[in-house]
DSSP file (Angstrom, degrees, kcal/mol; ACC not computed):
  #  RESIDUE AA STRUCTURE BP1 BP2  ACC     N-H-->O    O-->H-N    N-H-->O    O-->H-N    TCO  KAPPA ALPHA  PHI   PSI    X-CA   Y-CA   Z-CA
    1    1 A M     >        0   0    0      0, 0.0     4,-2.5     0, 0.0     5,-0.2   0.000 360.0 360.0 360.0 -33.0    4.1   -3.4  -19.8
    2    2 A K  H  >  +     0   0    0      2,-0.2     4,-2.4     1,-0.2     5,-0.2   0.884 360.0  50.7 -64.2 -37.1    7.1   -5.3  -18.3
    3    3 A V  H  > S+     0   0    0      2,-0.2     4,-2.5     1,-0.2     5,-0.2   0.930 110.5  48.3 -67.3 -45.1    5.0   -8.5  -18.2
    4    4 A F  H  > S+     0   0    0      1,-0.2     4,-2.6     2,-0.2    12,-0.3   0.938 113.3  48.3 -57.4 -47.1    3.9   -8.1  -21.8
    5    5 A A  H  X S+     0   0    0     -4,-2.5     4,-1.4     1,-0.2    -2,-0.2   0.903 112.5  47.6 -62.7 -42.6    7.6   -7.5  -22.8
    6    6 A A  H  X S+     0   0    0     -4,-2.4     4,-0.7     2,-0.2    -1,-0.2   0.908 113.9  46.8 -67.0 -41.4    8.9  -10.5  -20.8
    7    7 A A  H >< S+     0   0    0     -4,-2.5     3,-0.8     1,-0.2     6,-0.2   0.921 113.5  48.1 -66.2 -43.2    6.2  -12.9  -22.2
    8    8 A D  H 3< S+     0   0    0     -4,-2.6    -1,-0.2    -5,-0.2    -2,-0.2   0.752 104.4  61.3 -70.5 -22.8    6.7  -11.7  -25.8
    9    9 A A  H 3< S+     0   0    0     -4,-1.4     2,-0.4    -5,-0.2    -1,-0.2   0.719  83.4  93.8 -75.3 -20.6   10.5  -12.1  -25.4
   10   10 A R    X<  -     0   0    0     -3,-0.8     3,-0.9    -4,-0.7    -4,-0.0  -0.606  63.8-157.0 -77.1 127.2   10.2  -15.8  -24.7
   11   11 A Q  T 3  S+     0   0    0     -2,-0.4    -1,-0.2     1,-0.2    -4,-0.0   0.693  88.3  61.4 -76.5 -19.2   10.5  -17.8  -27.9
   12   12 A D  T 3  S+     0   0    0      2,-0.1     2,-0.3    -3,-0.0    -1,-0.2   0.428  96.7  72.0 -89.6   1.8    8.6  -20.8  -26.6
   13   13 A L  S <  S-     0   0    0     -3,-0.9     3,-0.1    -6,-0.2    19,-0.1  -0.853  79.5-120.6-116.1 151.6    5.4  -18.9  -26.0
   14   14 A L        -     0   0    0     -2,-0.3    19,-0.1     1,-0.2    -4,-0.1  -0.368  59.1 -69.3 -72.2 167.3    2.8  -17.5  -28.3
   15   15 A P        -     0   0    0      0, 0.0    17,-2.4     0, 0.0     2,-0.5  -0.266  51.8-110.6 -60.5 146.3    2.3  -13.7  -28.1
   16   16 A A  E     +A   31   0A   0    -12,-0.3    15,-0.3    15,-0.2     3,-0.1  -0.664  35.3 177.7 -76.7 125.6    0.7  -12.4  -24.9
   17   17 A I  E     +     0   0A   0     13,-3.2     2,-0.3    -2,-0.5    14,-0.2   0.638  65.2  12.1-105.1 -18.1   -2.8  -11.1  -25.7
   18   18 A S  E     -A   30   0A   0     12,-1.2    12,-2.2     2,-0.0     2,-0.4  -0.989  54.3-161.7-156.0 152.7   -3.8  -10.1  -22.2
   19   19 A V  E     -A   29   0A   0     -2,-0.3     2,-0.4    10,-0.2    10,-0.2  -0.997  11.8-169.6-134.7 128.7   -2.4   -9.6  -18.7
   20   20 A A  E     -A   28   0A   0      8,-2.6     8,-2.9    -2,-0.4     2,-0.5  -0.976  23.8-125.7-123.4 132.8   -4.6   -9.5  -15.6
   21   21 A D  E     +A   27   0A   0     -2,-0.4     6,-0.2     6,-0.2     3,-0.1  -0.623  27.0 176.7 -73.4 121.1   -3.4   -8.5  -12.1
   22   22 A I  E     -     0   0A   0      4,-2.5     5,-0.2    -2,-0.5    -1,-0.1   0.220  52.4 -91.5-112.1  13.2   -4.2  -11.3   -9.7
   23   23 A G  E >  S+A   26   0A   0      3,-0.7     3,-1.3     0, 0.0    -1,-0.3   0.109  95.5  47.7 101.6 153.3   -2.6   -9.6   -6.7
   24   24 A S  T 3  S-     0   0    0      1,-0.3     3,-0.1    -3,-0.1    29,-0.1   0.860 130.0 -50.4  49.5  49.4    0.6   -9.4   -4.8
   25   25 A S  T 3  S+     0   0    0      1,-0.2    28,-2.7    27,-0.1     2,-0.4   0.718 110.3 124.9  65.7  23.2    2.8   -8.8   -7.9
   26   26 A H  E <   -AB  23  52A   0     -3,-1.3    -4,-2.5    26,-0.2    -3,-0.7  -0.918  37.9-172.4-114.0 141.6    1.3  -11.8   -9.7
   27   27 A Y  E     -AB  21  51A   0     24,-2.9    24,-2.9    -2,-0.4     2,-0.5  -0.982  21.8-134.4-134.6 143.6   -0.3  -11.6  -13.1
   28   28 A E  E     -AB  20  50A   0     -8,-2.9    -8,-2.6    -2,-0.4     2,-0.5  -0.862  25.9-162.2 -94.6 128.7   -2.3  -14.0  -15.3
   29   29 A V  E     -AB  19  49A   0     20,-3.2    20,-2.9    -2,-0.5     2,-0.6  -0.956   8.3-155.9-118.3 124.4   -1.0  -14.0  -18.8
   30   30 A A  E     -AB  18  48A   0    -12,-2.2   -13,-3.2    -2,-0.5   -12,-1.2  -0.885  13.0-168.2 -98.6 121.4   -3.0  -15.3  -21.8
   31   31 A C  E     +AB  16  47A   0     16,-2.0    16,-2.7    -2,-0.6     2,-0.3  -0.935  24.8 131.6-113.0 129.5   -0.8  -16.3  -24.7
   32   32 A H        -     0   0    0    -17,-2.4    14,-0.1    -2,-0.5     2,-0.1  -0.979  59.9 -83.9-167.1 156.8   -2.4  -17.1  -28.1
   33   33 A A    >   -     0   0    0     -2,-0.3     3,-2.0     1,-0.1     4,-0.2  -0.417  46.1-115.7 -64.2 147.0   -2.1  -16.3  -31.7
   34   34 A F  G >  S+     0   0    0      1,-0.3     3,-1.5     2,-0.2     4,-0.3   0.605 105.4  83.9 -66.6  -9.5   -3.9  -13.1  -32.6
   35   35 A S  G >> S+     0   0    0      1,-0.3     3,-1.6     2,-0.2     4,-1.3   0.744  74.3  75.7 -63.0 -20.6   -6.4  -15.0  -34.7
   36   36 A M  G <4 S+     0   0    0     -3,-2.0    -1,-0.3     1,-0.3     6,-0.2   0.805  81.8  67.4 -60.2 -28.0   -8.2  -15.6  -31.5
   37   37 A L  G <4 S+     0   0    0     -3,-1.5    -1,-0.3     1,-0.2    -2,-0.2   0.750 114.2  27.7 -66.1 -22.5   -9.5  -12.1  -31.6
   38   38 A T  T <4 S+     0   0    0     -3,-1.6    -1,-0.2    -4,-0.3    -2,-0.2   0.485 115.7  64.6-114.6  -7.1  -11.6  -12.9  -34.7
   39   39 A D    ><  -     0   0    0     -4,-1.3     3,-1.8     1,-0.1     4,-0.2  -0.878  58.4-171.9-120.7  98.2  -12.2  -16.6  -34.1
   40   40 A P  G >  S+     0   0    0      0, 0.0     3,-0.8     0, 0.0    -1,-0.1   0.718  84.0  61.0 -63.8 -20.2  -14.3  -17.2  -31.0
   41   41 A Y  G >  S+     0   0    0      1,-0.2     3,-0.6     2,-0.1    -5,-0.1   0.579  89.5  71.0 -82.6  -8.7  -13.8  -21.0  -31.2
   42   42 A A  G X   +     0   0    0     -3,-1.8     3,-2.0     1,-0.2    -1,-0.2   0.525  68.8  94.2 -83.1  -5.7  -10.0  -20.6  -30.8
   43   43 A S  G X  S+     0   0    0     -3,-0.8     3,-1.3     1,-0.3    -1,-0.2   0.730  71.3  69.2 -63.4 -21.6  -10.2  -19.6  -27.1
   44   44 A K  G <  S+     0   0    0     -3,-0.6    -1,-0.3     1,-0.3    -2,-0.1   0.667  91.5  62.7 -69.8 -14.0   -9.7  -23.2  -26.0
   45   45 A D  G <  S+     0   0    0     -3,-2.0    -1,-0.3     2,-0.1     2,-0.2   0.167  72.1 132.4 -97.3  17.5   -6.1  -23.0  -27.2
   46   46 A I    <   -     0   0    0     -3,-1.3     2,-0.8   -14,-0.1   -14,-0.2  -0.497  51.2-142.6 -71.2 136.5   -5.0  -20.3  -24.9
   47   47 A D  E     -B   31   0A   0    -16,-2.7   -16,-2.0    -2,-0.2     2,-0.4  -0.895  18.3-150.8-100.1 106.7   -1.7  -21.0  -23.1
   48   48 A W  E     +B   30   0A   0     -2,-0.8    15,-1.9   -18,-0.2    16,-0.6  -0.670  18.9 179.3 -85.5 128.3   -2.2  -19.6  -19.5
   49   49 A Q  E     -BC  29  62A   0    -20,-2.9   -20,-3.2    -2,-0.4     2,-0.5  -0.875  22.4-136.7-124.3 156.8    1.0  -18.4  -17.8
   50   50 A K  E     -BC  28  61A   0     11,-3.4    11,-2.6    -2,-0.3     2,-0.4  -0.971  17.2-162.4-115.2 127.5    1.7  -16.8  -14.4
   51   51 A A  E     -BC  27  60A   0    -24,-2.9   -24,-2.9    -2,-0.5     2,-0.5  -0.909   1.8-165.3-109.8 136.2    4.0  -13.9  -14.2
   52   52 A T  E     -BC  26  59A   0      7,-2.6     7,-2.6    -2,-0.4     2,-0.6  -0.985   7.8-152.4-122.1 128.9    5.6  -12.8  -11.0
   53   53 A L  E     + C   0  58A   0    -28,-2.7     2,-0.4    -2,-0.5     5,-0.2  -0.892  22.7 166.1-105.2 114.3    7.2   -9.4  -10.7
   54   54 A V  E >  S- C   0  57A   0      3,-2.8     3,-1.9    -2,-0.6    -2,-0.1  -0.989  71.2 -15.7-131.8 123.1   10.1   -9.2   -8.1
   55   55 A N  T 3  S-     0   0    0     -2,-0.4    -1,-0.1     1,-0.3     3,-0.1   0.891 127.1 -55.0  51.3  44.8   12.5   -6.3   -7.9
   56   56 A Q  T 3  S+     0   0    0      1,-0.2     2,-0.4    -3,-0.0    -1,-0.3   0.604 115.6 117.8  66.4  13.1   11.5   -5.2  -11.4
   57   57 A R  E <   -C   54   0A   0     -3,-1.9    -3,-2.8     2,-0.0     2,-0.5  -0.936  56.0-144.1-112.7 135.0   12.3   -8.7  -12.8
   58   58 A V  E     -C   53   0A   0     -2,-0.4     2,-0.4    -5,-0.2    -5,-0.2  -0.845  12.0-169.9-102.8 127.9    9.6  -10.8  -14.4
   59   59 A M  E     -C   52   0A   0     -7,-2.6    -7,-2.6    -2,-0.5     2,-0.5  -0.967   8.6-159.0-113.9 132.0    9.5  -14.6  -14.0
   60   60 A I  E     +C   51   0A   0     -2,-0.4     2,-0.3    -9,-0.2    -9,-0.2  -0.940  18.0 162.2-117.3 130.4    7.0  -16.5  -16.1
   61   61 A T  E     -C   50   0A   0    -11,-2.6   -11,-3.4    -2,-0.5     2,-0.2  -0.877  48.6 -74.5-135.4 167.6    5.8  -20.0  -15.3
   62   62 A D  E     -C   49   0A   0     -2,-0.3   -13,-0.2   -13,-0.2   -15,-0.0  -0.447  32.8-151.2 -63.1 133.0    2.9  -22.3  -16.3
   63   63 A M  S    S+     0   0    0    -15,-1.9   -14,-0.2     1,-0.3    -1,-0.2   0.879  93.7  20.8 -72.4 -38.3   -0.3  -21.1  -14.7
   64   64 A Y    >   +     0   0    0    -16,-0.6     3,-2.0     1,-0.1     4,-0.3  -0.621  67.9 166.2-131.2  72.6   -1.8  -24.7  -14.7
   65   65 A P  G >  S+     0   0    0      0, 0.0     3,-1.4     0, 0.0    -1,-0.1   0.776  73.5  68.2 -62.4 -24.4    1.1  -27.2  -14.9
   66   66 A E  G 3  S+     0   0    0      1,-0.3    -2,-0.0     2,-0.1    -3,-0.0   0.681  93.9  58.6 -68.6 -15.5   -1.2  -30.0  -13.9
   67   67 A L  G <         0   0    0     -3,-2.0    -1,-0.3     1,-0.2    -3,-0.0   0.512 360.0 360.0 -90.6  -4.8   -3.1  -29.6  -17.3
   68   68 A K    <         0   0    0     -3,-1.4    -1,-0.2    -4,-0.3    -2,-0.1   0.474 360.0 360.0 -83.6 360.0    0.0  -30.2  -19.4
């Protein structure tokens, strides 16, 4: 829940629609407009973020900065 809250608090990101644990306090965050839930062709526009939880603080960075 902390990862969702931190991602949604950022004004430069779309809402977080899913969070997946990828191990060692790291999470993959998919950010996208909620229209993706009803439009299967919109999945290519997902903004992938990486969240790291350290001492109850969440830091969010680009998951794939090389693709920007």
